[in-house]
Structure formats: structure tokens, C-alpha cells
N, C-alpha and C positions, 0 to 999 in steps of 0.2 A: 504494500500500500504506500502511496505517496500523498503527502499533504503539503500545501504551499500557502503561505500567508505573508503579509507585510507588517512590520512593526517599526515604530519610531526609534531612532538611534539611541535615545536615552533609555529605552527598555531592553536593549540588546544584551547588556551585561547580565541582567536578571534572567533573561531567557536562556542565554548560554550556560549559566550556572545551573539552572533547572534541568536542562538537557544533559549536562555532564552528570548530575546527580542521578538521573534516570538510568543512564548507561552504567554508572557505577553500581546501581542496585540490580543490574543484570538484564535490563531491557535490551532487546535486539533492535536498536535504532541507530541510524546515521543521520546526519544533517549537514546542510550547507548554508552558510550565512553569506548572502550577497553583499555587495558594496554599495554604499550610498551616503550622501551627506546628511540627509534628513530622515530617510527611512530605508529599511533593508528588507529584501525578500528572503524568507527562510523556506527551505525545503527539507521536510523530514520524511524519511523512508525507512522501511524495515518490516518486521513482523506485523501483520495486520492488527492483531489485538494490542500489541504494545503501542503502535502508532495511535490507535483509537484512545487508549488510556492517556497518552500524552496530550492529544488534542482536547479531550474532555477536561483534563487538569488545566491546560492553558486557557480554555474557554471560561471555566469556573473562576480562575484567577483574574481574568480580564473583567468579568462581571463584578466580582467583589471589589475591584479597584476602580470601578466605573470607567473602564477603558473601552468597553464594547457598546 
């Protein structure tokens, strides 16, 4: 499964840390962070269920922080 989204550059450090933590916990995911001055495109791919879990967690985090 592949999931793609954009995020403002100020959020990228938090997103990167979260994805590293997920991979450390054993999730079979890979990601690519695009380049950009104001926003960056993220592509997450890997095991279907693991990608879904990451997407759900990112969505929940964005709602809790009034980003969505």
C-alpha cells in the first residue's frame, strides 16, 4: 500500500520522529520526504495494515491538533 500527503515544513520534524518510532516498534514501512520551502510531500509505503495504522494515527493527531 502507498499513501501520499503534504505537510507544512514546521511539522516535518514531528512526522519524521513519529515514522522513525513506528519503524523502531517493528512496523514494515518506508517513507520518502520530498523537498520544499513551505510544504513537503510525504510518501509512505509498506505492509498494508501497518500503513493503515500509521495513516489512522496521523489523521487522529492532525484532528487533535486542529490541523485537519
